[in-house]
mmCIF file of the C-alpha atoms, coordinates in Angstrom:
data_MODEL
# 
_entry.id   MODEL 
# 
loop_
_atom_site.group_PDB 
_atom_site.id 
_atom_site.type_symbol 
_atom_site.label_atom_id 
_atom_site.label_alt_id 
_atom_site.label_comp_id 
_atom_site.label_asym_id 
_atom_site.label_entity_id 
_atom_site.label_seq_id 
_atom_site.pdbx_PDB_ins_code 
_atom_site.Cartn_x 
_atom_site.Cartn_y 
_atom_site.Cartn_z 
_atom_site.occupancy 
_atom_site.B_iso_or_equiv 
_atom_site.pdbx_formal_charge 
_atom_site.auth_seq_id 
_atom_site.auth_comp_id 
_atom_site.auth_asym_id 
_atom_site.auth_atom_id 
_atom_site.pdbx_PDB_model_num 
ATOM 1   C CA . MET A 1 1   ? -3.724  30.969 -4.570  1.00 0.00 ? 1   MET A CA 1 
ATOM 2   C CA . LYS A 1 2   ? -4.637  32.176 -1.187  1.00 0.00 ? 2   LYS A CA 1 
ATOM 3   C CA . THR A 1 3   ? -3.290  30.089 1.717   1.00 0.00 ? 3   THR A CA 1 
ATOM 4   C CA . ASP A 1 4   ? -6.400  30.419 3.526   1.00 0.00 ? 4   ASP A CA 1 
ATOM 5   C CA . GLU A 1 5   ? -8.156  28.642 0.799   1.00 0.00 ? 5   GLU A CA 1 
ATOM 6   C CA . CYS A 1 6   ? -5.746  25.670 0.792   1.00 0.00 ? 6   CYS A CA 1 
ATOM 7   C CA . VAL A 1 7   ? -5.717  22.259 2.441   1.00 0.00 ? 7   VAL A CA 1 
ATOM 8   C CA . LEU A 1 8   ? -2.589  19.961 2.846   1.00 0.00 ? 8   LEU A CA 1 
ATOM 9   C CA . PHE A 1 9   ? -3.790  16.213 3.054   1.00 0.00 ? 9   PHE A CA 1 
ATOM 10  C CA . SER A 1 10  ? -1.237  14.066 4.649   1.00 0.00 ? 10  SER A CA 1 
ATOM 11  C CA . GLY A 1 11  ? -0.525  11.264 7.325   1.00 0.00 ? 11  GLY A CA 1 
ATOM 12  C CA . ALA A 1 12  ? 1.263   13.002 10.187  1.00 0.00 ? 12  ALA A CA 1 
ATOM 13  C CA . ALA A 1 13  ? 4.198   10.440 9.970   1.00 0.00 ? 13  ALA A CA 1 
ATOM 14  C CA . ASN A 1 14  ? 7.911   11.069 10.785  1.00 0.00 ? 14  ASN A CA 1 
ATOM 15  C CA . GLY A 1 15  ? 9.830   12.291 7.874   1.00 0.00 ? 15  GLY A CA 1 
ATOM 16  C CA . ALA A 1 16  ? 8.153   13.802 4.668   1.00 0.00 ? 16  ALA A CA 1 
ATOM 17  C CA . GLU A 1 17  ? 4.571   13.800 5.867   1.00 0.00 ? 17  GLU A CA 1 
ATOM 18  C CA . SER A 1 18  ? 5.608   15.789 9.123   1.00 0.00 ? 18  SER A CA 1 
ATOM 19  C CA . GLU A 1 19  ? 7.743   18.277 7.086   1.00 0.00 ? 19  GLU A CA 1 
ATOM 20  C CA . PHE A 1 20  ? 4.973   18.883 4.716   1.00 0.00 ? 20  PHE A CA 1 
ATOM 21  C CA . GLY A 1 21  ? 2.751   19.547 7.680   1.00 0.00 ? 21  GLY A CA 1 
ATOM 22  C CA . ALA A 1 22  ? 5.171   21.950 9.304   1.00 0.00 ? 22  ALA A CA 1 
ATOM 23  C CA . ALA A 1 23  ? 5.812   23.958 5.895   1.00 0.00 ? 23  ALA A CA 1 
ATOM 24  C CA . ALA A 1 24  ? 1.899   24.252 5.734   1.00 0.00 ? 24  ALA A CA 1 
ATOM 25  C CA . GLU A 1 25  ? 1.442   25.318 9.338   1.00 0.00 ? 25  GLU A CA 1 
ATOM 26  C CA . ARG A 1 26  ? 4.274   28.101 8.818   1.00 0.00 ? 26  ARG A CA 1 
ATOM 27  C CA . ARG A 1 27  ? 2.143   29.494 6.001   1.00 0.00 ? 27  ARG A CA 1 
ATOM 28  C CA . GLY A 1 28  ? -1.159  29.260 7.723   1.00 0.00 ? 28  GLY A CA 1 
ATOM 29  C CA . ILE A 1 29  ? -2.548  26.421 5.507   1.00 0.00 ? 29  ILE A CA 1 
ATOM 30  C CA . ASP A 1 30  ? -5.142  23.982 6.884   1.00 0.00 ? 30  ASP A CA 1 
ATOM 31  C CA . GLU A 1 31  ? -4.021  20.436 7.160   1.00 0.00 ? 31  GLU A CA 1 
ATOM 32  C CA . VAL A 1 32  ? -5.770  17.125 7.381   1.00 0.00 ? 32  VAL A CA 1 
ATOM 33  C CA . ASN A 1 33  ? -3.687  14.191 8.689   1.00 0.00 ? 33  ASN A CA 1 
ATOM 34  C CA . PHE A 1 34  ? -5.241  10.887 8.217   1.00 0.00 ? 34  PHE A CA 1 
ATOM 35  C CA . THR A 1 35  ? -4.364  8.514  10.832  1.00 0.00 ? 35  THR A CA 1 
ATOM 36  C CA . PHE A 1 36  ? -5.886  5.420  12.684  1.00 0.00 ? 36  PHE A CA 1 
ATOM 37  C CA . GLU A 1 37  ? -5.880  4.028  16.343  1.00 0.00 ? 37  GLU A CA 1 
ATOM 38  C CA . GLY A 1 38  ? -2.392  3.128  17.301  1.00 0.00 ? 38  GLY A CA 1 
ATOM 39  C CA . HIS A 1 39  ? -0.419  5.056  14.676  1.00 0.00 ? 39  HIS A CA 1 
ATOM 40  C CA . ASN A 1 40  ? 2.645   6.922  15.940  1.00 0.00 ? 40  ASN A CA 1 
ATOM 41  C CA . ASP A 1 41  ? 1.876   10.337 14.782  1.00 0.00 ? 41  ASP A CA 1 
ATOM 42  C CA . ALA A 1 42  ? 4.635   13.077 14.579  1.00 0.00 ? 42  ALA A CA 1 
ATOM 43  C CA . ARG A 1 43  ? 2.223   15.890 14.200  1.00 0.00 ? 43  ARG A CA 1 
ATOM 44  C CA . SER A 1 44  ? -0.909  16.736 16.154  1.00 0.00 ? 44  SER A CA 1 
ATOM 45  C CA . ARG A 1 45  ? -2.372  19.499 14.092  1.00 0.00 ? 45  ARG A CA 1 
ATOM 46  C CA . GLY A 1 46  ? -5.307  18.526 11.806  1.00 0.00 ? 46  GLY A CA 1 
ATOM 47  C CA . ILE A 1 47  ? -5.449  14.873 12.875  1.00 0.00 ? 47  ILE A CA 1 
ATOM 48  C CA . ARG A 1 48  ? -8.124  13.121 11.583  1.00 0.00 ? 48  ARG A CA 1 
ATOM 49  C CA . VAL A 1 49  ? -8.531  9.487  13.138  1.00 0.00 ? 49  VAL A CA 1 
ATOM 50  C CA . LEU A 1 50  ? -10.104 7.153  10.482  1.00 0.00 ? 50  LEU A CA 1 
ATOM 51  C CA . THR A 1 51  ? -12.924 4.812  11.863  1.00 0.00 ? 51  THR A CA 1 
ATOM 52  C CA . HIS A 1 52  ? -12.908 1.217  11.249  1.00 0.00 ? 52  HIS A CA 1 
ATOM 53  C CA . GLU A 1 53  ? -15.624 1.888  8.547   1.00 0.00 ? 53  GLU A CA 1 
ATOM 54  C CA . GLU A 1 54  ? -13.667 4.685  6.881   1.00 0.00 ? 54  GLU A CA 1 
ATOM 55  C CA . LEU A 1 55  ? -10.458 2.589  6.741   1.00 0.00 ? 55  LEU A CA 1 
ATOM 56  C CA . LYS A 1 56  ? -12.480 -0.287 4.800   1.00 0.00 ? 56  LYS A CA 1 
ATOM 57  C CA . HIS A 1 57  ? -13.201 2.481  2.141   1.00 0.00 ? 57  HIS A CA 1 
ATOM 58  C CA . GLY A 1 58  ? -9.440  2.396  1.313   1.00 0.00 ? 58  GLY A CA 1 
ATOM 59  C CA . ASP A 1 59  ? -9.002  -1.430 1.759   1.00 0.00 ? 59  ASP A CA 1 
ATOM 60  C CA . VAL A 1 60  ? -6.942  -2.845 -0.999  1.00 0.00 ? 60  VAL A CA 1 
ATOM 61  C CA . SER A 1 61  ? -5.817  -6.279 -1.779  1.00 0.00 ? 61  SER A CA 1 
ATOM 62  C CA . LEU A 1 62  ? -2.328  -6.839 -0.618  1.00 0.00 ? 62  LEU A CA 1 
ATOM 63  C CA . ALA A 1 63  ? -1.995  -9.458 -3.471  1.00 0.00 ? 63  ALA A CA 1 
ATOM 64  C CA . TYR A 1 64  ? -2.987  -6.743 -6.187  1.00 0.00 ? 64  TYR A CA 1 
ATOM 65  C CA . VAL A 1 65  ? -0.813  -3.882 -4.687  1.00 0.00 ? 65  VAL A CA 1 
ATOM 66  C CA . SER A 1 66  ? 2.334   -6.334 -4.547  1.00 0.00 ? 66  SER A CA 1 
ATOM 67  C CA . ASN A 1 67  ? 1.692   -7.458 -8.106  1.00 0.00 ? 67  ASN A CA 1 
ATOM 68  C CA . LEU A 1 68  ? 1.227   -3.732 -9.354  1.00 0.00 ? 68  LEU A CA 1 
ATOM 69  C CA . MET A 1 69  ? 4.208   -2.687 -7.278  1.00 0.00 ? 69  MET A CA 1 
ATOM 70  C CA . HIS A 1 70  ? 6.533   -5.858 -8.082  1.00 0.00 ? 70  HIS A CA 1 
ATOM 71  C CA . ARG A 1 71  ? 7.141   -6.637 -4.548  1.00 0.00 ? 71  ARG A CA 1 
ATOM 72  C CA . ARG A 1 72  ? 5.864   -8.117 -1.423  1.00 0.00 ? 72  ARG A CA 1 
ATOM 73  C CA . TYR A 1 73  ? 4.259   -6.297 1.327   1.00 0.00 ? 73  TYR A CA 1 
ATOM 74  C CA . PRO A 1 74  ? 3.770   -7.496 4.982   1.00 0.00 ? 74  PRO A CA 1 
ATOM 75  C CA . ASP A 1 75  ? 0.313   -8.877 5.353   1.00 0.00 ? 75  ASP A CA 1 
ATOM 76  C CA . THR A 1 76  ? -0.166  -7.299 8.845   1.00 0.00 ? 76  THR A CA 1 
ATOM 77  C CA . PRO A 1 77  ? -3.224  -5.325 10.281  1.00 0.00 ? 77  PRO A CA 1 
ATOM 78  C CA . LEU A 1 78  ? -0.660  -2.412 10.860  1.00 0.00 ? 78  LEU A CA 1 
ATOM 79  C CA . PHE A 1 79  ? 0.637   -2.383 7.149   1.00 0.00 ? 79  PHE A CA 1 
ATOM 80  C CA . LYS A 1 80  ? -2.791  -2.826 5.776   1.00 0.00 ? 80  LYS A CA 1 
ATOM 81  C CA . LYS A 1 81  ? -3.889  0.462  7.847   1.00 0.00 ? 81  LYS A CA 1 
ATOM 82  C CA . VAL A 1 82  ? -1.060  2.387  6.621   1.00 0.00 ? 82  VAL A CA 1 
ATOM 83  C CA . LEU A 1 83  ? -1.989  1.561  3.036   1.00 0.00 ? 83  LEU A CA 1 
ATOM 84  C CA . GLN A 1 84  ? -5.758  2.418  3.808   1.00 0.00 ? 84  GLN A CA 1 
ATOM 85  C CA . SER A 1 85  ? -4.623  5.880  5.340   1.00 0.00 ? 85  SER A CA 1 
ATOM 86  C CA . ILE A 1 86  ? -2.493  6.463  2.264   1.00 0.00 ? 86  ILE A CA 1 
ATOM 87  C CA . TRP A 1 87  ? -5.617  5.987  0.020   1.00 0.00 ? 87  TRP A CA 1 
ATOM 88  C CA . HIS A 1 88  ? -7.433  8.686  1.979   1.00 0.00 ? 88  HIS A CA 1 
ATOM 89  C CA . GLN A 1 89  ? -4.579  11.090 1.271   1.00 0.00 ? 89  GLN A CA 1 
ATOM 90  C CA . VAL A 1 90  ? -4.401  10.448 -2.206  1.00 0.00 ? 90  VAL A CA 1 
ATOM 91  C CA . ASN A 1 91  ? -8.127  10.383 -2.619  1.00 0.00 ? 91  ASN A CA 1 
ATOM 92  C CA . SER A 1 92  ? -8.570  13.731 -0.900  1.00 0.00 ? 92  SER A CA 1 
ATOM 93  C CA . GLY A 1 93  ? -5.890  15.652 -2.784  1.00 0.00 ? 93  GLY A CA 1 
ATOM 94  C CA . GLN A 1 94  ? -6.008  16.762 -6.427  1.00 0.00 ? 94  GLN A CA 1 
ATOM 95  C CA . GLU A 1 95  ? -2.317  17.094 -6.777  1.00 0.00 ? 95  GLU A CA 1 
ATOM 96  C CA . ILE A 1 96  ? -0.017  14.736 -5.188  1.00 0.00 ? 96  ILE A CA 1 
ATOM 97  C CA . TYR A 1 97  ? 3.505   15.515 -4.093  1.00 0.00 ? 97  TYR A CA 1 
ATOM 98  C CA . VAL A 1 98  ? 5.921   12.722 -2.889  1.00 0.00 ? 98  VAL A CA 1 
ATOM 99  C CA . ILE A 1 99  ? 9.352   12.657 -1.358  1.00 0.00 ? 99  ILE A CA 1 
ATOM 100 C CA . GLY A 1 100 ? 11.038  9.188  -2.077  1.00 0.00 ? 100 GLY A CA 1 
ATOM 101 C CA . LYS A 1 101 ? 12.919  7.166  -4.556  1.00 0.00 ? 101 LYS A CA 1 
ATOM 102 C CA . ILE A 1 102 ? 11.877  6.306  -8.071  1.00 0.00 ? 102 ILE A CA 1 
ATOM 103 C CA . LEU A 1 103 ? 12.865  2.685  -8.904  1.00 0.00 ? 103 LEU A CA 1 
ATOM 104 C CA . ASP A 1 104 ? 13.973  1.504  -12.191 1.00 0.00 ? 104 ASP A CA 1 
ATOM 105 C CA . ASP A 1 105 ? 10.489  -0.224 -12.790 1.00 0.00 ? 105 ASP A CA 1 
ATOM 106 C CA . CYS A 1 106 ? 9.048   3.367  -12.603 1.00 0.00 ? 106 CYS A CA 1 
ATOM 107 C CA . THR A 1 107 ? 7.451   2.634  -9.105  1.00 0.00 ? 107 THR A CA 1 
ATOM 108 C CA . VAL A 1 108 ? 8.429   4.493  -6.061  1.00 0.00 ? 108 VAL A CA 1 
ATOM 109 C CA . LYS A 1 109 ? 10.136  2.689  -3.035  1.00 0.00 ? 109 LYS A CA 1 
ATOM 110 C CA . GLY A 1 110 ? 8.191   1.418  -0.098  1.00 0.00 ? 110 GLY A CA 1 
ATOM 111 C CA . GLY A 1 111 ? 4.783   1.993  1.320   1.00 0.00 ? 111 GLY A CA 1 
ATOM 112 C CA . THR A 1 112 ? 5.005   5.579  -0.274  1.00 0.00 ? 112 THR A CA 1 
ATOM 113 C CA . GLY A 1 113 ? 4.876   3.740  -3.660  1.00 0.00 ? 113 GLY A CA 1 
ATOM 114 C CA . TRP A 1 114 ? 1.261   2.674  -3.112  1.00 0.00 ? 114 TRP A CA 1 
ATOM 115 C CA . GLY A 1 115 ? 0.355   6.408  -2.957  1.00 0.00 ? 115 GLY A CA 1 
ATOM 116 C CA . ALA A 1 116 ? 2.115   7.272  -6.101  1.00 0.00 ? 116 ALA A CA 1 
ATOM 117 C CA . GLU A 1 117 ? 0.642   4.275  -7.996  1.00 0.00 ? 117 GLU A CA 1 
ATOM 118 C CA . PHE A 1 118 ? -2.870  5.064  -6.738  1.00 0.00 ? 118 PHE A CA 1 
ATOM 119 C CA . ALA A 1 119 ? -2.415  8.728  -8.052  1.00 0.00 ? 119 ALA A CA 1 
ATOM 120 C CA . LYS A 1 120 ? -1.236  7.211  -11.428 1.00 0.00 ? 120 LYS A CA 1 
ATOM 121 C CA . LEU A 1 121 ? -4.363  5.064  -11.472 1.00 0.00 ? 121 LEU A CA 1 
ATOM 122 C CA . CYS A 1 122 ? -6.757  7.965  -10.505 1.00 0.00 ? 122 CYS A CA 1 
ATOM 123 C CA . ASN A 1 123 ? -4.821  10.080 -13.251 1.00 0.00 ? 123 ASN A CA 1 
ATOM 124 C CA . LYS A 1 124 ? -3.855  12.801 -10.774 1.00 0.00 ? 124 LYS A CA 1 
ATOM 125 C CA . PRO A 1 125 ? -0.867  15.086 -11.359 1.00 0.00 ? 125 PRO A CA 1 
ATOM 126 C CA . LEU A 1 126 ? 1.792   13.337 -9.652  1.00 0.00 ? 126 LEU A CA 1 
ATOM 127 C CA . TYR A 1 127 ? 5.196   14.799 -8.686  1.00 0.00 ? 127 TYR A CA 1 
ATOM 128 C CA . VAL A 1 128 ? 8.088   12.939 -6.967  1.00 0.00 ? 128 VAL A CA 1 
ATOM 129 C CA . PHE A 1 129 ? 11.431  14.283 -5.524  1.00 0.00 ? 129 PHE A CA 1 
ATOM 130 C CA . ASP A 1 130 ? 13.861  11.604 -5.828  1.00 0.00 ? 130 ASP A CA 1 
ATOM 131 C CA . GLN A 1 131 ? 16.363  12.066 -3.019  1.00 0.00 ? 131 GLN A CA 1 
ATOM 132 C CA . ASP A 1 132 ? 18.990  10.193 -4.488  1.00 0.00 ? 132 ASP A CA 1 
ATOM 133 C CA . GLN A 1 133 ? 18.767  11.844 -8.022  1.00 0.00 ? 133 GLN A CA 1 
ATOM 134 C CA . ASN A 1 134 ? 18.248  15.084 -6.250  1.00 0.00 ? 134 ASN A CA 1 
ATOM 135 C CA . GLY A 1 135 ? 15.438  16.222 -8.523  1.00 0.00 ? 135 GLY A CA 1 
ATOM 136 C CA . TRP A 1 136 ? 11.744  16.555 -9.099  1.00 0.00 ? 136 TRP A CA 1 
ATOM 137 C CA . PHE A 1 137 ? 9.887   14.398 -11.642 1.00 0.00 ? 137 PHE A CA 1 
ATOM 138 C CA . HIS A 1 138 ? 6.211   14.366 -12.998 1.00 0.00 ? 138 HIS A CA 1 
ATOM 139 C CA . TRP A 1 139 ? 4.353   11.441 -14.213 1.00 0.00 ? 139 TRP A CA 1 
ATOM 140 C CA . THR A 1 140 ? 3.349   12.028 -17.760 1.00 0.00 ? 140 THR A CA 1 
ATOM 141 C CA . GLY A 1 141 ? 0.949   8.905  -17.975 1.00 0.00 ? 141 GLY A CA 1 
ATOM 142 C CA . GLU A 1 142 ? 3.649   6.810  -19.503 1.00 0.00 ? 142 GLU A CA 1 
ATOM 143 C CA . ARG A 1 143 ? 7.099   7.916  -17.843 1.00 0.00 ? 143 ARG A CA 1 
ATOM 144 C CA . TRP A 1 144 ? 8.808   10.137 -15.444 1.00 0.00 ? 144 TRP A CA 1 
ATOM 145 C CA . GLU A 1 145 ? 9.935   13.430 -16.838 1.00 0.00 ? 145 GLU A CA 1 
ATOM 146 C CA . SER A 1 146 ? 12.338  15.974 -15.078 1.00 0.00 ? 146 SER A CA 1 
ATOM 147 C CA . ASP A 1 147 ? 10.445  18.825 -13.494 1.00 0.00 ? 147 ASP A CA 1 
ATOM 148 C CA . PRO A 1 148 ? 12.972  21.099 -12.083 1.00 0.00 ? 148 PRO A CA 1 
ATOM 149 C CA . ALA A 1 149 ? 10.475  23.506 -10.084 1.00 0.00 ? 149 ALA A CA 1 
ATOM 150 C CA . PRO A 1 150 ? 6.965   22.172 -9.762  1.00 0.00 ? 150 PRO A CA 1 
ATOM 151 C CA . VAL A 1 151 ? 4.289   24.710 -8.256  1.00 0.00 ? 151 VAL A CA 1 
ATOM 152 C CA . ILE A 1 152 ? 1.198   23.593 -6.232  1.00 0.00 ? 152 ILE A CA 1 
ATOM 153 C CA . THR A 1 153 ? -1.780  24.843 -8.342  1.00 0.00 ? 153 THR A CA 1 
ATOM 154 C CA . HIS A 1 154 ? -4.727  23.183 -6.813  1.00 0.00 ? 154 HIS A CA 1 
ATOM 155 C CA . PRO A 1 155 ? -5.990  24.271 -3.303  1.00 0.00 ? 155 PRO A CA 1 
ATOM 156 C CA . HIS A 1 156 ? -6.324  20.780 -2.274  1.00 0.00 ? 156 HIS A CA 1 
ATOM 157 C CA . PHE A 1 157 ? -3.096  18.886 -2.516  1.00 0.00 ? 157 PHE A CA 1 
ATOM 158 C CA . THR A 1 158 ? -1.462  15.837 -0.878  1.00 0.00 ? 158 THR A CA 1 
ATOM 159 C CA . GLY A 1 159 ? 2.130   15.882 0.502   1.00 0.00 ? 159 GLY A CA 1 
ATOM 160 C CA . THR A 1 160 ? 3.426   12.446 1.607   1.00 0.00 ? 160 THR A CA 1 
ATOM 161 C CA . GLY A 1 161 ? 6.650   10.324 1.343   1.00 0.00 ? 161 GLY A CA 1 
ATOM 162 C CA . THR A 1 162 ? 9.440   8.527  2.975   1.00 0.00 ? 162 THR A CA 1 
ATOM 163 C CA . ARG A 1 163 ? 9.910   8.401  6.769   1.00 0.00 ? 163 ARG A CA 1 
ATOM 164 C CA . PHE A 1 164 ? 13.693  8.736  5.892   1.00 0.00 ? 164 PHE A CA 1 
ATOM 165 C CA . LEU A 1 165 ? 13.870  12.186 4.803   1.00 0.00 ? 165 LEU A CA 1 
ATOM 166 C CA . GLU A 1 166 ? 17.100  13.733 3.988   1.00 0.00 ? 166 GLU A CA 1 
ATOM 167 C CA . ALA A 1 167 ? 18.341  17.461 4.029   1.00 0.00 ? 167 ALA A CA 1 
ATOM 168 C CA . ASN A 1 168 ? 17.732  17.739 0.263   1.00 0.00 ? 168 ASN A CA 1 
ATOM 169 C CA . GLY A 1 169 ? 14.172  16.508 0.842   1.00 0.00 ? 169 GLY A CA 1 
ATOM 170 C CA . ARG A 1 170 ? 13.483  18.937 3.791   1.00 0.00 ? 170 ARG A CA 1 
ATOM 171 C CA . ASP A 1 171 ? 14.782  21.774 1.607   1.00 0.00 ? 171 ASP A CA 1 
ATOM 172 C CA . VAL A 1 172 ? 12.706  21.045 -1.599  1.00 0.00 ? 172 VAL A CA 1 
ATOM 173 C CA . ILE A 1 173 ? 9.586   20.871 0.455   1.00 0.00 ? 173 ILE A CA 1 
ATOM 174 C CA . GLU A 1 174 ? 10.193  24.370 1.799   1.00 0.00 ? 174 GLU A CA 1 
ATOM 175 C CA . ALA A 1 175 ? 11.156  25.507 -1.873  1.00 0.00 ? 175 ALA A CA 1 
ATOM 176 C CA . LEU A 1 176 ? 7.922   24.093 -3.240  1.00 0.00 ? 176 LEU A CA 1 
ATOM 177 C CA . PHE A 1 177 ? 6.007   25.990 -0.554  1.00 0.00 ? 177 PHE A CA 1 
ATOM 178 C CA . ASP A 1 178 ? 7.939   29.095 -1.325  1.00 0.00 ? 178 ASP A CA 1 
ATOM 179 C CA . ARG A 1 179 ? 7.256   28.877 -5.010  1.00 0.00 ? 179 ARG A CA 1 
ATOM 180 C CA . SER A 1 180 ? 3.692   28.153 -4.659  1.00 0.00 ? 180 SER A CA 1 
ATOM 181 C CA . PHE A 1 181 ? 2.550   30.648 -1.953  1.00 0.00 ? 181 PHE A CA 1 
ATOM 182 C CA . GLN A 1 182 ? 4.507   33.894 -2.262  1.00 0.00 ? 182 GLN A CA 1 
# 
């Protein structure tokens, strides 16, 4: 794949999203960072401020998401906008790469988990690097399977994840880009 034909879709937040963006920028890959008014963005390259109408396209029922994810989410305007912007990230990419933690119920921890669940619902290729297990996993449609060295194969891909990026998470993002864009 040629880097000048690729686009990273992300969210410009601190942690995994800013690291995905930095890795894309070092390789000359375009990035689109979905955000909204009042969001604290860690990156400025490729910023795409979603309008009120666009945010509504990604609106989801917090009750539904809480039930799907087996946890309670805060019913605040800010958190709803975060979930709406994640919807745009996942909706735009054809492959989804997440840095986070896979929980025992097969969901991913935190708000990042909504992105992973949405990718499952859309039947998109989904890869999660679990920082605690120090390994990549892909969703088979039924369960997580170890995937030691995934490669980005579609020019429109999403990179998202935890704000609490650890050294191993940072390293695997760089390694993912190295394998995918030689």
